[in-house]
C-alpha positions as MATLAB code, in Angstrom:
seq = 'XXXXXXXXXXXXXXXXXXXXXXXXXXXXXXXXXXXXXXXXXXXXXXXXXXXXXXXXXXXXXXXXXXXXXXXXXXXXXXXXXXXXXX';
ca = [
      -8.023    5.210    5.678;
      -6.117    7.222    3.207;
      -6.236    5.884   -0.697;
      -2.422    6.521   -1.985;
      -3.274    4.898   -5.259;
      -5.884    3.182   -7.413;
      -4.798    1.125  -10.038;
      -6.304   -2.016  -12.483;
      -9.154   -2.322   -9.561;
      -6.146   -2.747   -6.417;
      -6.862   -0.111   -3.802;
      -3.543    0.728   -1.455;
      -4.489    2.428    1.215;
      -2.355    3.808    4.512;
      -3.263    4.334    8.022;
      -2.595    7.134   10.449;
      -0.905    6.507   13.057;
      -0.437    2.332   12.286;
       1.644   -0.148   13.786;
       4.877   -0.951   12.427;
       6.289   -2.377   10.268;
       5.512   -0.136    7.795;
       2.995   -1.706    5.251;
       0.057   -0.387    2.429;
      -3.768   -2.340    2.595;
      -4.333   -3.175   -0.085;
      -8.251   -3.826   -1.589;
      -8.325   -6.071   -4.801;
     -12.091   -7.238   -5.276;
     -13.322   -7.352   -1.675;
     -10.633   -9.182   -1.063;
      -7.737   -7.539    1.810;
      -4.170   -7.955    2.649;
      -1.472   -5.635    4.220;
       1.273   -5.880    2.437;
       5.151   -3.977    4.251;
       7.591   -1.768    2.263;
       8.923   -5.704    0.524;
       6.891   -6.779   -0.521;
       6.085   -9.276    1.753;
       1.680  -10.312    2.673;
       1.810   -9.579    6.316;
      -2.115  -10.170    6.890;
      -4.690  -11.291    4.164;
      -4.628  -12.464    1.081;
      -5.923  -10.661   -2.837;
      -7.432  -13.211   -4.097;
      -5.006  -13.401   -7.497;
      -0.864  -13.347   -7.732;
      -1.218  -11.033  -10.339;
      -2.680   -8.348   -8.039;
      -0.456   -9.183   -5.698;
       3.039   -9.221   -8.398;
       1.319   -5.341   -9.864;
       1.694   -4.799   -5.985;
       4.553   -5.784   -5.153;
       6.042   -3.741   -8.439;
       4.673   -0.426   -7.153;
       6.104   -0.919   -3.946;
       9.218   -1.266   -5.578;
       9.059    1.478   -8.079;
       7.393    3.953   -5.089;
       9.695    2.522   -2.390;
      10.886    5.708   -1.190;
       7.541    7.618   -1.730;
       5.727    5.277    1.159;
       8.913    5.835    2.861;
       7.514    9.258    3.379;
       4.392    8.476    3.232;
       4.764    6.676    6.614;
       6.519    9.331    8.829;
       3.998   11.686    7.653;
       0.840    9.568    8.358;
       2.847    8.505   11.632;
       2.757   12.168   12.930;
      -1.069   12.382   11.649;
       0.339   14.406    8.701;
      -1.540   14.845    5.490;
      -0.031   12.402    2.854;
       0.590   12.203   -0.971;
      -0.524   10.221   -3.108;
       1.543    8.383   -5.290;
       1.535    7.557   -9.091;
      -0.334    5.062  -10.257;
       0.745    1.826  -11.672;
       0.403    2.436  -15.605;
];
């Protein structure tokens, strides 16, 4: 699964040909969550409210880039890295 960003210990990934709704897979200190592009947790738990808040902020800042990556991934094409949160 390609990594699209990494910041503050949070790893953000996106599967190729994944199911809808559009979402990212996030990993933080061994905990995993699927989070849609509106910041809703679809499954799992990052185990940290701060990590989830940071992930949601990053998603909000990069909604358009995430949408482009989602289309690329759905089509089996290489996806782009996205600038990490600083």
